[in-house]
N, C-alpha and C positions, 0 to 999 in steps of 0.2 A: 463659532464663527458664522458669518452670514452665508447665504446661499449664492453669493456672487460666483459665477463660473467663468472659466476661460473659454471664450467663443471666438473662433477664427473664421467666422462667416458661415457657420452651420455645416451640417454633414455633407452637403453637396460639394462645397469647396474642399473639405477634407478628403472626400473620396476622389476628387479631381487631382489633388496633389499626390495622393497615394498611387493612383493609376498612372500618373506621369512617370513615376520611377518604377512602379510595379515590382516585379521580382527580377528585374533586369540585373545582370552582372556586368560590372565595368572593369576593363583592364585586366591586369595580372596574366597576360598571355605568356610572358617569359616564365613566370612561376608554374603555370599549367604545363607548359612545354617541358620544363625540367622534371616535374612530377611524373608526367607520362614517360619520359625517358628513364626515370628511375624504376618504373614498373617493369619496363622491358629489359633493364640492365640485369645481367646474370649475377646471381649471388655467389658467395664463396663456396657454398655446397655444390652448386651447379658446376662451377669451375673445377672443383675437385672430383667431379664425376659422381656425386651423391645427390639423391633427391632431398630437397629441403625438408627439414623436420617440422617447421612451423610456418604460419602465415607470414608473409612479408609485411613489414611495418613501415609506413611513410609518416614522417613527422612534419607537421606544419607548425612552426614556432613563430611567435610574435607577441608584441605587447597587446593588452586589451584595447580594442578600438582600431586595430590594424586591419580588420577584415579577414582574420585568419579562419573563422568559422564559415564565413561566406565563401571563401576560397575552397575549403574542404567540401562544402555542399555542392559547389559547382563541379569540382572534380568527381564527386559521387554521382552527380547527374550525368556527366559525360561517360562514366564507366558502368552505369547501371545495366546496360545491355550485356555486359560480359559476365554478370553474376545473376544467373537465373533465380537463385534463392533469395534475391532481394538485398536491399540496403538496410542494415540495422543501425540504430542510433542510440547512444547512451551518453549521459553526462555524468562526470565524476565530481563535479562541484557545482553548487548553486551560484547564481549571479551574486557577485560580491566575494566569492572565494570560499564559502562554507562548504566543506567536503560532504558529498553525498555518501551515506553508508554503503560500503561495497555490497552488502547483502541486498540493499534496495536496488542498486544498479543491476546486479545479477538477476534479481526477480523481474525487473523491467525487461531485460533481454529475453528471459525465458517466456514471459508473457507474450512478447512479440513473436516468438517462435512457436507459440501455441502449446507450450509445455507447462504443466502445473508444477509449482514449486512447493515442496513439503514445508508446512509451518514449523518454525523453530530450527530449521536447518542453518548451519553456520556458513561463514564465508567460503571455507574450503569446499564444502559439499556443493554449494550453489555454483561456484565458479567452475568446478569440475563438470557439473551438469551442462553449463554453457559451452565449455570446450568440447564435451562429448557430442552435444547437439550440432555444433559447427563442424565437427570432424567429418561429417558425412554430407555437408552442404557446400555449395559454392556461393559464398555470400561476401558482401563488403561490410565491414564493421567500422562505423565512424564513432570514435571516442572523443568527445568534446571535453574541454577543461581537464585534461589529463595531468593533474597536478602531482600525481604519485606514480612513479615508474613501476613500483611493485604491484599496484592495483591493475595497471595496464597489462603487466606480465601475466597476472593470474587469469586474465580474460582471453589471452592469445590462444586461438585454436591451433591444435596440432594438425594443420591441414594446409599445405602449400597452395591449394586452390582457392583459399580465402585471402582477402586483402584487408589490412587494418590501416585506417587513416586516423592518426592521433593529432589532436590540437592541443598545444601546450604553450606556456610562457617561455619555456626554455628547453634544453636538451633533456632527454629521458635516459639518464645514465643508468646502465645496468641491463638494458635491453639490447642484445647483440643484433647487428645488422640493420639498425634503424637508418632510414633514409631521410635526413633532415632537409627542410626547405624553410629558410628564414624569410619572414614577411616583414617588410618595412613600409615606407610610404609609397603611395601610388605614383606613377609617372604623371607628368603635368597634363598630358593629353587625356588620360583616363580620369584624372581628378576633375578636369573641366567638364568632361562628359557627365560625370556624376552630379556636379553642381548644376549643369544645364537641365537635368531631369527635374529639378525643383523650380528653377527660375524661368525656364523657357529660353529659347535661343536668342531672342531680341536683346535682352540685357547683357548677355555674354558677347554678342556680336558687336555691340556699340562700344564695348570697352574690354577687349580681350586681355589687355595688360593687367587690368584690375582683377580679372578672373585668375590670371596666373599668380597675382600677388596673394589672393585669398588661398589658392592651393598651397602656396609656399608658407603662408602663416599657419595653415592647418597641418603642415608637415606631411601632406599627402595622406593623412590618416582618414579612412572612410568615415569613421564615427564623427570626427570633427567636421568634415565636409557636409555630412548629413545635417548636423546641427545648424551650421551656417546656411545651408540650403533651405532648411525649414524656416529659419529666421527671415530670409529673403522672400520665401513664398508667402509668408504671412504679411509682408509689406510690399505690395505690388509697386508702390511708387519709390521705393528705396533702390538705389543703384548698387551694383556690385562694388563700386569704389567706396560707397558708404560702409559696407561690411568690412572691407579691407582696412579702412581708416579706423574703425572702431576696434578691430582686432589688434592693430598696432598700438592703440592707446591703452590697451589692457596690460597691466604689469604681469610678469611671470610669477607663478606661485613657487616660491623658493623651496617649499616642502615637497613639491612634486619632483620626481626624477626628470632629467632633461627630456627624455623621449615622451613623457606624458604631459608636458606643459602645453603643447598646441591644443590637445583635447581639453585640458582644463580651461584655457582661454576661450575656446569656442563654447564650452558649456556655460562659462560665466556670462558671455555675451547674451545667450538665450535666456538664462536664468534671471538675469537682472532686468529683462524686458517683461517678465511675467507679472501679472497682478498679484498682490500679496496673498489672497486666498489660494490661487493656483500654485504659487511658489511653495506655500505651506503643504498643500497636498502632495506636491512632487517630493519635497523633503521626506515626508513621512512614508512615502511609498518604499523607502529603503527598509522599512519594517515588514513589508509584505512577505509572507512565507514563500520560499523558493523563487522570490522575485516576481511572483504572479499576483496580479491585482485585477479585480473587476470593480464594477460600480459600487457594490456593497462593501468591499474591503476599503476602497477609498473613502466612501461615505462614513464608515465607522471610524477610520483613522482620523479624519478631519472634523468629524462631528457636523457634517452638512447633509443635505438631502441626497437621496440616491440619484435623482434627476440631475442635480447640479454636479455631482461627482461624475456622472456619465459624460456630460458635456465637457467637463474639464479634461477628462481622460482622452476624449477624442481630440481636443485641442493640443494636448501635450504630445499625442502620437503624431499629429500633423507636423509639429515642430521637430520631430525626430527624437524626442526625449523618451518615448516609449515605443515598443514594438507590438503589433497585433499578435495575439496568441489565443486561438480558439475564440471563446466568447468574452475574453478579457484582454489584458495587456501584460507585457513582460518588461520589467525594468532591465535595460542593457547592463550586463555585468561590468562593463567599463565605467559606467556612471555611478554604480552603487557606492563605491568608496567616497566619491565626491559628495553624494547626497548624505551619507553618514556624517561626514565632516561638517556639513551645513547644519544638520539638525542638532548636532552636539554643540554648535556655536549659537544657533538661533533659538533653540527651544530648551526650556528648562527641563531637567530630568523628570520632574513630577508630571509635566505635560506629556512627555514621551511615554512614560509609564501609563498614564491615563489613556493615551491613544492605543497602546497595546491592549489594555483592558477592554476598551470599546470594541476593538477588532475581534478579540476572543469571544466577547459576549455576543456580538453579531453572528459569528460563526456558529456558536452554540445554538442560537435561535434558528438559524437556517437549517442546521442538522436536525433539530427537533421538528421543524416543519417537514423536512424530508422524510423523517420516519412516520410522522403522524398521518401523512397522506396515504400510507399503506393500510391504516386502520379502517374498519367498517364505518359506514355512515352512522352518525348518532352516537358513536363511542366517545368517551371522555376526551381522548386525544384529538379527535376531529373537532369537537366543540372548542377545545383550547386552540386548535389551529385557526378556527374561524375568528378568534379574538385577536390574532396577530395582524399587524399592518399588511395591507395588500402587497406591498413590495417584498415582504418576507415569505409570502405563501407560494406554494406550487399549485398549479391548476389540475394536475393529473399525476398519476403514478409514473407514467412514462417520462414526463418532464423532470420529475424529481430524480428518477433513475439516471437520466442522461446527465443531469447536473452533477450527481454524485460521482459518476464515472469520469466525467471530464475534469473534475476538480480533485480527484483522488490523491494525486501526488502532492498537490498544494496542501490538502487537508492533513495528510500524514506529516508533511514538513511542519505545518502549523502546530500539530500536537507535539512533535519533537522539540520545536523552539520553545513552546510554552513550558514544557517540563524542564528543559535545560536552563531557562531563565531563572527559575527557583524563587521568584518574588511574587508570582501570581498562581500559587499552587492550587488554590480553591477553584479558580477559573480553569486551570489546566486539567484538574480532575473532572470537572463538568464537561469540558470539551472532549476528553477521551471517552467518557461514558456516553455522550451523545453520538460520537462517531462510531463507537462499537454497536450501539443500537441501530443506527442508520444502515451500517454495512450488513448487519444480520438481517434486518427487515427486507432489504432490497436484493442482496446477493445470497442470503442463506449462510449459516455458520460454516458449512463445509466449503463453499466456494470462497468465502472471505477468510478462511482459517489463517492464511499467512499474514494478512494484515492484522487480524485480531491478536495473533501471537505477539507481534511487535507492540500493539497498543497495551496489552496486559503487562508487558515488561515495563512500559512507561508508568503504568499505575503502580507497579511494584517499586520503581525508583522513587516516586513521590512518597509512597507509604513508608518506605524505609527512611527517607530523609526526614519526614515529619513524625515518625514514630507512631503511625496509624496502624496498629496491630490488626484490627478487624479488616481493613482494606488490604493489608499485606497478606493476610490469610486467604482472602477472596482471590487476589491476583495469583498467588501461588497455586491455588486449586485450579483456576482456569488454565494456567500454563501447564500444570501437570496433566490435566485432561487432554490437552492438545498433544503433549509428549506421548501419552499412552496411546492416543488414537493413531499416531504415526509410527508406533513400534519402538519408541525410545523408553522402554519400561523402566530401566535403571534410573534414567533422569527423572521420570515421573515419580518413582518411589522416593527419591531424594527430596523432591519438591513437596510431595504429600507429607513427608515427615516434618519439613520446615513449616508447612501450613498448620500442622498439628501444634507445633510449638507456638506459632503466632496466635492461633485460636485460643490456646490455653492462656497466653499472656493477656489476651483481650477479654478473657472470660466469656467467650462466644460459644455457647453449646452447639449451635448449628455447625459452625466451621469445625469444631472439635470432632463431633460425631461424623460429619462428612469426611474429614481427613482420615479418621481411623478406619472407616469402611473402605475408603479408597486405597489405603495402605494394604488392607487385606486383599483387595482386588489386584493390586500390583504383584503381591506375593503369589497369588493364584495364577496370574499370567506367567510368572517365572517358574511355576511348577513347585513352589514351596508350600505344600498343602498344610503343613503343621502351622507355619507362621500365619498363613491366610486364615485358618480357623481361629487362631488365637486372637487376631485383630478383629475378625468378625464378632467374636465373643465379647471383646471390650466394647465395640460399638453397640452391640445388643444390650449389654448391661446399662450403658448410658441411656439408650432409648427407653428401656423399661423403667429406669429410675425417674425419667421425666414423664412417664405415662403416655408415650408416643406409640400407640398400639399398632398403627398401620406400618410404621417403619420397623417396629420390632418384628412383626410378622414377616416382612420382606427380608429382614436380616436372618431370621430363622431359615428361610429358604437358601440364602447365600451360604450360611453355615452348613446346611445340609449338602449343598453342592460340593463344598470343600472336603467334607468328610467322605463323600462318595468317591471323589477322585483319589483320596488317600486310601480307599478300601476299608474304611471304618463304617461298615454298613449299619451297625447297631446305633451308633451316634447319629448317622445320617438319617435313619428312620425316625429317631426321636425328634430330630430337628424339623423334618417335614411334617410330622404329625402335630408338632407345636405350631408350625406355620398354618396348617389347616385349621387348627382350633382358633388361632388368632383371627383368621379371616372369617370364620364362622361367627365369632363375637362381633366383628365389624359389619356383618351382613354382606360381605363381598363374596357372592356365590361363585362367579367365574374363577376368582383366585383360589377359593376353597377347592373347587374341582381340580384345578391344575396341581395344587399342592398334594391332593390325594393321589393324583395320577403319578406324581413323582414318588410318593411313598410306595405305590404298587411296583414301580420300576425297581426301587431299592430292594423290596422283598424278593423280587425275581432274581436280582443280582446275588442276593444272599442265599439263594437256593431254597426258598420257601414258596413254591408255586401256589399251594392252596391258599395261603394268606394273601398272596398277590392277587389271586383270582377274586377273593372276597373284597379286597380294597378297591380293585379295579371296577367291580360292579357298583360299589358305592360311588366311585368317582363318576361313572357313567350317569348315574341318577342325578348327581349334582350338576353335571354338564348339561343334562337335559333341562333341568330347572333354569339354568343360566341361559339356555338357548344357544349354546356354543356348538354348532353343528360339526365344525371341523374337529373339535376336541372329542366330541362323541364318536365320530368315525375313527379317529386315531385310537381311542380306547377300545373300540370294538375290534380293531385289528390286533391290539395287544392281547385282548381276551382270547382271540383266535389262536395266537401264537402260544399262549399259556396252555390252552386246552389241547393243542397238538402235543405239547410236551407231556401232558398228563394222560395222553392216550385216548382222547375223545375227538376224533377227526370230524364226526358228524356235527357235533356242537360247534366246533371251530368253523366249519363251512357256513353254518347259519349266521355266525357273527360277521364273517367276511361279507356275506350277502347283505347284511344290515348296513355295514359300512359303505358298500357300493350303492345301496339305495339312498343313503344320506348324502353322498357326494358324487355319485355317478362315476365316471371314469377318472375323476380327479383324486379318488380316494388313495390310489397307489402313490401319489406324490406327497402325501402327508403321512410320514412314518415315524412312529416312536420306536427308538432302538431297544432291542430286547436282550442285550448282553453287555457287561461292563467292558469287554474287549473292544466294543465298537466306539467307545468314547475316546 
């Protein structure tokens, strides 16, 4: 398409229109009064002389476009002073009705509460954490798009000092004690005030009957009035009567429910006035993940320049078709179904799929640039970054980090949508991989573990669907590692075994060896030393068959550890000596010294102090050659302990003095244990 953009007089005019209505709230005084009265109204528990067991729930129910969320926000603003722990907000559905995973909603609330959520935790665990956190707080919880009563119920705090304000299409059956407030159209006075915020007072004053007619044609719905107001604001010479006349001339959409027809007519009035390029951008914004779009998203969807997309988005927002959200815009949920209907009629499926592909490709490139900026100057990633168009690049790590944090929810939603789509799996895999790398680079794997867990599950979904065994094994290993790190060892073990099967099916020796070693580690964590040693032995045999000497030496050490815990000191000693020999062949002096120190420890456990003394002295010499001062000091202390047991306190004192000279007063903080009972 061309770069023709929707321009309504430039940013100054757009800002003037927005500041005219600002964040003002119009009307709804009757509803607000009713909601305040419901808060003060005694519940059944209070009337029965019991303290309420849970937070009170107020329900604001109404059709999309009725201003139900704005009413909830105004109520929260008025009540904020009563709740010193703040107002928490969570949305249970994206614009357009797609449910937000309960896990994601709970993690969002925990993040706002400053509580880290464990990666891989299920809905029950996360919602329980939310309830526990709110049980000791006095907070107001605003739950928007509460499409599922069960999900709302799972988030309700067991604390009568909290208040929950839920916004929904209809009743939340199943939640006892809900206080409903049904929102319909605004009264005529408030509707005209809202319209005046766009048009100015003059056009309303000269024809008040036309203003009343517009309010009636819009059914008093704030979303419809905003659209008509934006249409009038973009046409300073048009009268309010013109708008009323045009609205009457538009036929009702028979496929729309009666209550939604005024909004559909107001939308059609504005949409049909748009230039074709702007109308196409608006239609395709229904594809934006989580309803959030910035200039890059719009540019990619429509295939136009970023500058043209930015100008068009500003114009659409001025018309009331978009809402400002951070550094981008949000498609109102009440308009998303209308936009979807339009692109299904106006755009061929192949064009829509191409728009999706362009959006995913642009997101991948932005994520690659976001990660590349963290690399050192002159690195291959930075050189590749320099080759990207200027609009895609970030000028600093701070800018990239701020972008990643601000767009996190939309990026995760984009990944979920790409995987669920099922027709663009190659792009979906690239997107997830780029997002994983960007999160790890900016936040670190520990801080981003919860997001990474969800992304690895998406990779697993695609790999299983496409029969990609190698990627399936990799995803299972990553998920199992996160399970093991958070103490879910049984879950980790099951996934490691599944990764082993996938690795074997893919004939992937790395995944197979890694999985066998990890299975051994899981059994070791569970205290099953026999199985741990067995799996370490299998992994060791594979490494030896492939000539991977470094990994073989490391596995000898893990095998020695398992035998030690099992009390099989002879086998443990052989394993550690084999590890030391392997490191010697590799020329890894520090690792050789550590392996010998472990061998000395095993000899001491086995009741062979003279042999331990000899091996420990050998280890000291290798540690000296490696320049490992701390290991030298630790071994000197072990020598001292052994000499004490052998009845030579004078020599023991000399070794302790040597350790003190090596590390000063810090020597006592680095201790090698001298008995199996201390393990």
